Structures are given as structure tokens and as C-alpha cells.
C-alpha positions in Angstrom: -30.5 25.9 -24.9 -28.6 22.9 -25.6 -27.9 20.2 -23.2 -24.1 21.4 -23.2 -25.1 24.7 -22.4 -27.3 23.6 -19.4 -24.3 21.8 -18.2 -22.0 24.8 -18.4 -24.4 27.1 -16.8 -24.8 24.6 -14.1 -20.9 24.4 -13.3 -21.0 28.3 -13.4 -23.8 28.3 -10.7 -22.2 25.8 -8.7 -19.0 27.9 -8.4 -21.1 31.0 -7.6 -22.9 29.0 -4.9 -19.7 27.8 -3.4 -18.2 31.2 -3.5 -21.3 32.5 -1.6 -20.1 29.9 1.2 -23.0 27.7 0.7 -22.1 23.9 2.1 -20.6 22.2 -0.8 -22.9 19.3 -0.5 -26.1 21.3 -0.7 -24.7 23.3 -3.6 -23.8 20.1 -5.6 -27.4 18.5 -5.0 -29.2 21.8 -5.9 -27.4 22.6 -9.1 -27.4 18.9 -10.2 -31.2 18.6 -9.5 -32.1 21.9 -11.2 -30.0 20.9 -14.0 -31.5 17.5 -14.2 -35.1 19.2 -14.3 -33.9 21.4 -17.4 -32.5 18.4 -19.0 -35.2 15.6 -18.5 -38.1 17.1 -16.8 -39.3 17.4 -13.2 -40.5 13.9 -12.8 -37.4 12.0 -14.0 -35.3 14.4 -12.1 -37.2 13.6 -9.0 -36.9 9.9 -9.5 -33.1 10.4 -10.1 -33.0 12.3 -6.6 -34.8 9.3 -5.2 -32.5 6.6 -6.5 -28.9 7.9 -7.0 -28.2 9.0 -3.4 -29.4 5.7 -2.1 -27.6 3.7 -4.6 -24.3 5.4 -3.8 -24.6 5.7 -0.1 -25.4 2.2 0.2 -22.0 1.1 -1.2 -20.8 -1.3 1.3 -17.2 -0.1 0.9 -18.3 3.4 2.4 -19.2 1.8 5.8 -15.5 1.6 6.4 -15.3 5.4 6.8 -17.4 6.0 10.2 -15.3 3.2 11.6 -12.0 4.5 10.8 -13.0 8.0 11.8 -14.3 6.5 15.1 -11.0 4.9 15.6 -9.2 8.0 15.0 -11.4 10.0 17.5 -11.1 7.4 20.2 -7.3 7.5 20.0 -7.5 11.5 19.9 -9.8 11.9 23.0 -8.1 9.2 24.8 -4.7 10.8 24.3 -3.4 7.4 23.3 -0.8 9.1 20.9 1.1 11.1 23.4 3.6 8.1 23.8 4.4 8.3 20.0 6.0 11.7 20.3 7.5 11.0 23.7 9.3 8.0 22.4 10.6 9.6 19.2 11.5 12.6 21.3 13.9 10.6 23.5 15.5 8.7 20.6 16.0 11.7 18.2 16.3 14.8 20.6 20.0 14.9 20.3 19.9 15.3 16.4 20.0 18.7 14.7 16.4 19.6 14.8 15.6 16.6 16.8 12.3 17.5 18.4 11.1 18.7 14.9 12.1 15.2 13.3 10.4 13.5 16.4 7.4 15.5 15.4 7.3 14.2 11.8 7.5 10.7 13.2 4.7 11.4 15.8 2.5 12.6 12.9 3.3 9.7 10.7 2.0 7.4 13.5 -0.8 9.2 14.4 -1.9 9.3 10.8 -2.0 5.6 10.6 -4.6 5.5 13.3 -6.8 8.5 12.2 -6.5 9.2 8.4 -7.1 12.9 9.0 -4.7 15.7 8.5 -6.7 18.0 10.6 -6.9 15.6 13.6 -3.3 14.8 13.2 -2.2 18.6 13.4 -4.5 19.2 16.2 -3.2 16.3 18.5 0.3 16.8 17.8 0.1 20.7 17.9 -0.9 20.1 21.7 2.1 18.0 22.4 5.0 18.9 20.0 4.6 22.6 19.6 4.9 23.5 23.4 7.8 20.9 23.8 9.7 22.6 21.1 9.0 26.0 22.3 10.1 25.0 25.8 13.5 24.1 24.4 13.8 27.4 22.5 13.0 26.3 18.9 12.1 28.9 16.5 8.2 29.2 16.6 7.8 29.2 12.7 10.0 26.1 12.5 8.1 24.3 15.5 4.5 25.3 14.0 5.3 24.9 10.4 6.7 21.5 11.1 3.6 20.0 12.7 1.2 21.9 10.5 2.9 20.5 7.3 3.6 16.8 8.9 -0.2 16.7 9.7 -0.7 16.4 5.9 0.8 13.0 5.9 -2.7 11.8 7.5 -3.9 11.7 3.8 -1.3 9.2 2.5 -0.6 6.9 5.1 -3.3 4.3 5.5 -6.1 4.2 6.7 -6.7 7.5 4.5 -10.3 8.9 4.4 -9.4 10.6 1.2 -8.1 7.4 -0.4 -11.3 5.4 0.7 -13.6 8.1 -0.9 -11.5 8.1 -4.1 -11.4 4.3 -4.3 -15.2 4.4 -4.1 -15.9 7.0 -6.6 -13.3 5.7 -9.2 -14.1 2.1 -8.3 -10.7 0.8 -7.7 -9.2 -1.2 -4.7 -8.9 0.5 -1.6 -6.2 -2.0 -0.4 -4.0 -1.0 -3.3 -4.6 2.6 -2.8 -3.4 2.3 0.8 -0.6 0.3 -0.4 0.4 3.1 -2.7 -0.1 5.8 0.1 2.5 4.1 1.9 5.3 4.7 -0.6 4.2 8.5 -1.1 3.9 8.9 2.7 7.2 7.7 3.5 8.7 9.4 0.8 6.9 12.8 2.4 8.3 12.2 6.0 11.9 11.8 4.5 11.6 14.9 2.5 10.2 16.7 5.6 13.1 15.5 7.7 15.6 16.7 4.9 14.1 20.0 5.3 14.3 20.3 8.9 17.9 19.0 8.6 18.6 21.7 5.8 17.3 24.4 7.8 18.8 23.7 11.1 22.2 23.1 9.4 22.1 26.6 7.6 20.9 28.2 10.8 21.6 26.4 13.9 19.8 29.1 16.2 16.6 27.8 14.8 16.9 24.6 16.9 19.4 24.7 19.7 20.9 21.3 20.2 19.8 19.2 23.2 22.8 18.1 25.3 21.0 16.5 28.1 22.0 12.8 28.3 19.2 10.2 28.1 19.9 6.6 29.3 19.2 3.6 27.2 16.9 2.4 29.8 14.9 5.6 29.7 14.5 5.2 25.7 13.4 1.6 25.8 11.0 2.5 28.6 9.6 5.3 26.4 8.9 2.7 23.7 6.5 1.1 26.2 4.3 4.2 26.0 4.2 4.0 22.2 3.4 0.3 22.3 -0.4 0.5 22.7 -0.7 2.6 19.5 1.8 0.7 17.6 0.0 -2.7 18.2 -3.4 -1.0 17.1 -1.5 0.1 13.7 -0.1 -3.5 13.2 -3.3 -5.1 14.1 -5.2 -3.1 11.7 -2.8 -2.7 8.8 -1.2 -6.2 9.4 -4.5 -7.9 9.1 -5.5 -5.8 6.1 -2.4 -6.2 4.1 -2.1 -9.9 5.4 -5.4 -10.6 3.8 -7.1 -11.5 7.2 -9.9 -9.0 6.6 -10.9 -6.5 4.0 -10.7 -2.7 4.0 -14.3 -2.5 4.9 -13.7 -4.9 7.9 -10.5 -3.2 8.7 -12.4 -0.1 9.9 -14.5 -2.2 12.4 -11.8 -4.0 13.7 -9.8 -0.8 14.2 -12.6 0.8 16.1 -12.9 -2.3 18.4 -9.2 -2.3 19.0 -9.0 1.3 19.7 -11.7 1.0 22.5 -10.0 -2.0 23.9 -6.6 -0.1 24.0 -8.1 2.8 25.5 -9.9 0.7 28.1 -6.6 -1.2 28.8 -4.8 2.2 29.4 -7.5 3.5 31.7 -8.1 6.1 29.3 -11.7 5.4 28.2 -14.5 7.0 30.1 -18.2 8.2 29.1 -16.7 11.6 28.0 -14.2 10.1 25.7 -16.8 7.8 24.2 -19.6 10.2 23.8 -17.1 13.0 22.3 -15.8 10.3 19.9 -19.3 9.0 18.7 -20.7 12.9 18.4 -17.6 14.1 16.3 -17.8 10.8 14.2 -21.5 11.3 13.5 -20.9 15.0 12.5 -17.7 14.4 10.4 -19.5 11.5 8.5 -22.8 13.3 8.2 -21.0 16.4 6.4 -18.9 13.7 4.3 -21.7 11.7 3.1 -23.8 14.6 2.0 -21.0 15.8 -0.1 -20.4 12.6 -1.8 -24.2 12.3 -2.4 -23.8 15.6 -4.1 -21.0 14.5 -6.1 -22.8 11.4 -7.4 -25.7 13.6 -8.4 -23.2 15.9 -10.2 -21.8 13.0 -12.1 -25.1 12.2 -13.5 -25.9 15.6 -14.6 -22.4 16.3 -16.4 -22.7 13.0 -18.1 -26.4 13.6 -19.4 -25.5 17.2 -20.3 -22.5 16.0 -22.3 -20.1 18.6 -20.6 -17.7 15.9 -19.4 -17.3 14.6 -23.0 -16.9 18.2 -24.2 -14.0 19.0 -21.9 -12.3 15.7 -22.8 -12.8 16.4 -26.3 -11.2 19.9 -25.9 -8.2 18.4 -24.2 -7.8 15.4 -26.2 -4.4 16.8 -27.7 -3.1 15.9 -24.2 -3.7 12.2 -24.4 -0.3 11.7 -25.7 1.3 13.9 -23.2 0.1 12.6 -19.8 2.8 14.7 -17.9 1.5 17.9 -19.1 -2.1 16.8 -18.2 -0.9 15.9 -15.1 0.7 19.2 -14.4 -2.5 21.0 -15.4 -4.6 19.0 -13.0 -2.0 19.7 -10.1 -2.5 23.5 -10.8 -6.2 23.3 -10.6 -6.2 21.2 -7.4 -3.6 23.5 -5.8 -5.9 26.5 -6.8 -9.0 24.9 -5.4 -7.0 23.8 -2.3 -6.6 27.3 -1.3 -10.4 27.7 -1.0 -12.1 24.6 -0.6 -11.7 21.6 1.8 -10.1 18.6 0.5 -13.0 16.2 0.0 -15.2 18.5 -1.6 -12.6 19.7 -4.0 -11.8 16.2 -5.1 -15.6 15.0 -5.5 -16.4 18.2 -7.5 -13.5 17.6 -10.1 -13.3 13.8 -10.3 -16.2 13.4 -12.5 -14.2 15.5 -15.1 -10.8 14.3 -14.4 -11.3 10.7 -14.0 -12.3 10.1 -17.9 -9.5 12.4 -18.8 -6.6 10.6 -17.0 -8.1 7.0 -18.1 -7.9 8.0 -21.7 -4.4 9.2 -21.3 -3.5 5.9 -19.8 -2.6 7.0 -16.2 -3.0 4.3 -13.6 -5.8 5.3 -11.1 -4.0 3.8 -8.3 -1.3 6.3 -8.7 -3.6 9.0 -9.7 -5.5 8.6 -6.5 -2.4 9.1 -4.3 -1.3 11.8 -6.4 -4.8 13.6 -5.9 -4.6 13.0 -2.1 -1.1 14.5 -2.2 -2.3 17.7 -4.1 -5.2 18.1 -1.8 -3.1 18.0 1.3 -0.8 20.6 -0.2 -3.9 23.0 -0.2 -4.3 22.3 3.6 -1.2 24.4 4.2 -1.7 26.8 1.3 -3.0 30.4 2.1 -5.5 32.1 2.3 -7.2 29.1 3.9 -4.7 26.4 4.7 -7.1 24.6 7.2 -4.0 22.6 8.9 -2.3 26.0 9.6 -5.7 27.6 11.1 -6.3 24.5 13.1 -2.8 24.3 14.6 -2.9 28.2 15.3 -6.0 28.0 17.2 -4.8 24.9 19.0 -1.5 26.3 20.3 -2.9 29.7 20.7 -0.7 33.1 20.9 2.3 31.1 20.8 1.9 30.4 17.0 0.1 33.2 15.2 -1.2 32.3 11.7 1.3 34.4 10.0 4.1 32.6 11.8 2.6 29.1 10.9 2.5 30.1 7.3 6.0 31.3 7.3 7.1 28.1 8.7 5.3 25.9 6.3 6.6 27.7 3.2 9.9 25.6 3.2 7.8 22.4 3.3 5.5 23.7 0.7 8.3 24.2 -1.9 9.5 20.5 -1.0 6.0 19.4 -1.6 6.1 20.9 -5.2 9.4 19.0 -5.6 7.7 15.8 -4.5 5.0 16.1 -6.9 7.4 16.2 -9.6 9.1 13.2 -8.4 5.9 11.4 -8.3 5.3 12.1 -12.0 8.8 11.3 -13.0 9.1 8.2 -11.0 5.6 6.5 -10.6 7.2 3.4 -9.0 7.6 5.4 -5.7 3.6 4.8 -5.4 3.1 1.7 -7.5 6.0 -0.5 -6.2 4.2 -1.6 -3.1 0.9 -2.3 -4.7 2.5 -4.2 -7.6 4.8 -6.2 -5.3 1.5 -7.6 -3.8 
């Protein structure tokens, strides 16, 4: 059997194991290790198994991941983000669909302290959806807005997806964060436009709130949002201002989150313990997947499958738009069944050489991939954000209702993908400015 055939059989075996519901990281390592035995023998394969995981996981940049995750869980369990929604609610409630628009603002702010779309959807779902229901908002609009707005967490820095992409693709994390700002803001604006359009066409979806709110109440509400806003400014301001690196920013953010929670008297042993436990669980699973992906990269390189695929689509090198559309379709398909980081790490060893040969900017491509993967978070049949929100809210938002609500935002996301391809400056303008 030729090396390329071994590689092809390995990919087929990987898909079978994933379909059988094996953990993605374990499947990646198992297929890669068995494939390397077939290619270079058991002794050399064992030696690679000893070296590759350590060399990858010891990458200093990866140390920022558990720190940013820990920062997000501290904010989540200490309930620091409630003030973001409350402030946005008082300032925007009288607009058409004002509470839904406030949810988008709240999710955007929460994204800047978590980097996780699932955590964003869960946290805002507890706060925003019941508030909208109390004001007689349509259930699909309320739940769909929060489920979709939660996906902004993968774009607004600090995004865990962008950090992992930067490590794998060996590009600047800071530039990826800067590029994510443009795409994240564009997504938030597009979602607000969807809400305004739906409510304008059918006002009964979101009855107007006529209650008068004094200016003193509005400014008082800003005080409740101030702790998280200061945390965001401290972390991102220091990062983009050059005071510390992306790796150091994670540690600074975690420390600031603890200080803010303590100052707000929301820090106790239960909050700290839950935050540590969930951080360890999340990062442990993540690092197993990244180690498996690094093994798969070696396997595909040594088997020649990556080069074979590159050669088979070489005609697209002069048509990068078609290449990107093809990649987008694959990611949207994978997003229906796989969690985002797993889907990204399985495919990057194949896609990165293709886009580099086609001359696609890797900073732009990283943000583009993050956007694609987050669309998968609201795409049936899996739609992780949808299921998380439905389980958080309970019977008030059945899964089918949430899927109906996110359909409008899914259509807007597809339009945004085309806009990102047509106008790459949406992503690249800020990184190039710095």
C-alpha cells in the first residue's frame, strides 16, 4: 500500500471514529499513531508520540488559553455581566425590538471577557430571555437573538478559537484579535439590522415599551456595567497598547477578574472552585484535541495526502474566491456535527497550504474560519448554542422555537460571509492600521 493510500485510509478511519462518537482528540491521536506505524514503523512512531505532544503543548502562547477561560468563568459564576444587559436595556428599551438589541450589546460585551460563544449564550440566556418574555416578546425572536448573538464570542477578543488558530497557523494572536474586532462589530450591526427589520415588518413580535426611564436611572445603570467595562478596557487596552503580550494579557485578565469580583463582593469559595474546575475541564479537553491535531498534521505530511489534495485543487489557486466558497461549504457542513475547535483542527492541516498557495492573508482567513465555525453553532441538527440556550431557559424556549428564531440570523450570516470575501478590509483594516 502506498503512503498516499495509507493517508487516505487514515482520513476515512478518522471520519468513522468521529461518527461513532469517539472523542475527537482520542480519534485524532489513534488514527495518527496507527498511520505513523504503517508509514515509519512502531519504534519511530512511538518516538514521535513522545516528542510531538510535548513540543506542541509547550508552546508558550497556549498558556494564555486557560487564563482567558478562567477569566470568563470568574465573570460568569460571579454574575458580573448582569450589569451589561441592564444598562443596555434601560438605554435601548424604547427602540423597536429594544430588548433584543440590548441582548446583542450584552452578548458583545460578555464576549470580550469570555471568548466563548457557549458561555455567552448561557449567561445572557438566563438574564435576557426571561426579561423579553416578561415584556411579551415573541419567543422565537427572544431566544433566537441570544443564541445567535452568543456566536459573537468567537470574534470579539479574547477569542479562544483565534488563539488556537494563531498557534497552529503561526500568525500573530494580537493581529487576529484586531481583525476579529472588525468582523465582530460587523456581525453585531448586522444582527441589530435583522431585529429592526423583523420588528418593523411585524411589530407584534416585540411590543414597544412605553415606560419612561429618567436620565438619572440610565446613568445609574452604567455604574453596574462599569466593573466589566473596566476589565475589558484593562485587558484589551493593555494588549493593543503594547503594555503586555497576548499571553500575558490572559494572566492579567484573570487577576483583574478576581479583583473585580472581590470588589463587587461576588467572590466566594463556591465561585472560585467552580471557575477552577470548569477551566481545568475545558482546557483539558481542548489540549487533547490540539495534541491530536498536531499528530494528524505530521501523519498527513509524511503520507503526502496534504500535497495530493493541494495538487488536485491547484486550478483554484488563481480563483481564491471559489476556493474560499468551497472551504466555507465544508466548514458549514462540519459545523452541523462537530464542535468548532475540533472541526478547525481536523481541517487546518489540509486548508492552510491551500490558502497560502492561493495568496489568502492568514489573518483574514483565521477570522473567516472563526465566523464559519460559529455559524455551525446555530445550525441544525446540532447547533450547540441552540441546545445550551434551550436547556438554560427551559420550557419557555423549546429547541424547535430557538431554531426558528436563529434562521433569520443564519441568512444574515451567509450574507456577511460573502461581504467578508468581497471586502477583506472589514477584517484587515484595523490590523493594518496598527
